[in-house]
C-alpha positions in Angstrom: 0.0 -0.1 0.2 3.0 2.4 0.9 4.3 2.1 -2.6 1.0 2.5 -4.2 0.7 6.1 -2.3 4.3 6.9 -3.1 3.5 6.5 -6.6 0.2 8.3 -6.7 1.6 11.0 -5.1 4.7 11.3 -7.6 2.3 11.9 -10.3 -0.1 14.4 -8.7 0.4 17.6 -6.7 -2.7 16.5 -4.7 -4.3 13.2 -4.1 -7.6 12.6 -2.4 -8.2 9.0 -0.6 -11.6 8.1 -0.2 -12.2 5.4 2.3 -15.1 3.5 4.0 -16.2 4.7 7.3 -13.9 4.0 10.3 -16.2 2.6 12.7 -17.3 -0.3 10.9 -13.9 -1.2 9.0 -10.5 -0.2 9.6 -9.2 0.8 6.2 -8.8 4.4 7.0 -6.9 3.6 10.3 -4.7 1.7 7.9 -4.2 4.3 5.5 -4.0 7.3 7.7 -0.3 6.9 8.8 0.8 7.1 5.6 -0.9 9.9 3.8 -0.5 13.8 4.5 -3.7 14.6 6.3 -7.1 13.2 7.2 -10.3 15.1 6.8 -12.9 14.0 8.8 -16.6 13.5 7.6 -19.5 13.2 10.3 -23.1 13.4 9.5 -24.8 16.4 11.3 -27.4 15.5 14.1 -26.8 11.8 13.1 -23.5 10.9 14.1 -23.2 10.5 17.9 -20.9 12.6 19.8 -19.3 9.4 21.3 -18.9 7.9 18.2 -17.1 10.9 16.9 -14.6 11.3 20.0 -14.0 7.6 19.3 -13.1 8.3 15.8 -10.8 10.8 16.5 -9.3 9.1 19.5 -8.6 6.0 16.9 -7.0 8.3 14.5 -4.8 9.9 17.0 -3.6 6.6 18.0 -2.2 5.4 14.4 -0.5 9.0 14.1 -3.1 10.7 11.6 -2.7 14.6 10.8 -6.3 15.3 11.1 -6.8 18.6 9.0 -10.1 19.4 9.8 -13.8 17.9 9.5 -16.7 18.6 7.1 -20.3 18.4 8.5 -22.5 16.5 6.1 -26.1 16.3 5.8 
């Protein structure tokens, strides 16, 4: 995976990686340490605060560079 990320970033100034939600699957947690930054997307009035905190804790634990958040919905 690391090799694919390096290859993509060699050919483009900005690469956006879209991954499934963190809570049901761990794809984003595996990807996060290798990319420049993470933007968290949460659903307004749908995502429980407890889940959002768990998400941020999980991303911090793997060393993700959290750039910000998008409120969706």
